[in-house]
C-alpha positions in Angstrom: 99.7 94.0 90.3 101.8 95.3 93.2 102.6 98.9 94.0 106.1 98.6 92.6 104.8 97.5 89.3 102.4 100.4 89.1 105.1 102.9 90.0 107.5 101.5 87.4 104.9 101.5 84.7 104.0 105.1 85.4 107.7 106.1 85.5 108.1 104.5 82.1 105.0 106.1 80.7 106.2 109.5 81.9 109.8 108.9 80.7 111.1 109.5 84.2 113.8 107.7 86.2 113.7 106.6 89.8 116.2 109.4 90.5 113.9 112.0 88.9 111.0 110.9 91.1 113.2 110.8 94.2 114.3 114.3 93.6 110.8 115.6 93.1 109.6 114.2 96.4 112.9 114.8 98.3 113.8 111.3 99.2 116.6 109.0 98.4 116.7 107.1 95.1 117.3 103.9 97.1 113.8 104.3 98.7 112.2 104.6 95.3 114.1 101.5 94.2 112.8 99.6 97.3 109.2 100.6 96.4 109.6 99.7 92.7 111.1 96.3 93.7 108.4 95.7 96.3 111.0 95.5 99.1 109.3 98.2 101.2 106.2 100.4 101.1 106.1 104.2 101.3 104.3 105.9 104.2 101.0 107.5 103.3 102.5 111.0 102.8 105.2 109.7 100.5 102.6 107.6 98.6 100.4 110.6 98.1 103.3 112.5 96.7 104.2 109.7 94.3 100.6 109.3 93.2 100.4 113.1 92.6 103.6 113.3 90.5 102.9 110.1 88.5 99.2 110.8 88.2 98.1 107.6 89.9 94.7 107.5 91.6 95.6 106.9 95.3 92.2 105.3 96.0 92.8 102.7 93.3 96.2 102.0 94.9 94.6 101.6 98.3 92.0 99.3 96.9 89.0 101.5 97.9 87.6 102.0 94.4 88.2 98.4 93.3 86.0 97.2 96.1 83.8 100.2 96.4 84.8 100.7 100.0 85.3 104.5 100.0 82.3 104.7 102.4 84.3 102.7 105.0 86.7 105.5 105.8 86.2 106.9 109.3 84.7 110.3 109.0 84.7 111.7 112.6 85.5 111.1 116.2 82.2 109.5 117.0 82.7 106.8 114.3 86.2 106.3 115.6 84.9 105.9 119.1 82.2 103.4 118.0 84.7 101.3 116.1 87.2 101.4 119.0 84.5 100.3 121.4 83.5 97.4 119.1 87.1 96.3 118.6 87.8 96.4 122.3 85.1 93.8 123.0 85.9 90.1 123.4 84.7 88.2 120.3 81.9 86.5 122.1 80.3 89.9 123.0 80.5 91.5 119.5 77.4 89.7 118.1 75.4 91.0 121.1 76.8 94.5 120.6 75.8 94.5 116.9 72.3 93.1 117.7 71.9 95.9 120.2 72.9 98.5 117.7 70.6 97.1 115.0 67.7 97.2 117.5 68.5 100.8 118.4 68.7 101.7 114.7 65.2 100.2 114.1 63.9 102.2 117.1 65.3 105.5 115.6 63.7 105.0 112.2 
């Protein structure tokens, strides 16, 4: 099920129109229409507002609960720095990097 289908279903359940939703979040009705018709996606701030008004669990929309990936969100600057370093490595060096980290983790236990 795509985001537009979920939005439309919730609008119907709440007896709301696209125009009603657009007014509540202060955007154009055309934007809501584009989301409902899966022609475009809202930015995260707008998505959060839509989810709040329509009582949709944003984590379900983002797929984090479905796959139990909530723990994968970056929590602080150190995690971000670690991930940035890993992603900056050429592919052939990533395995060595990960092996080094695993070795370090074993030493810290």
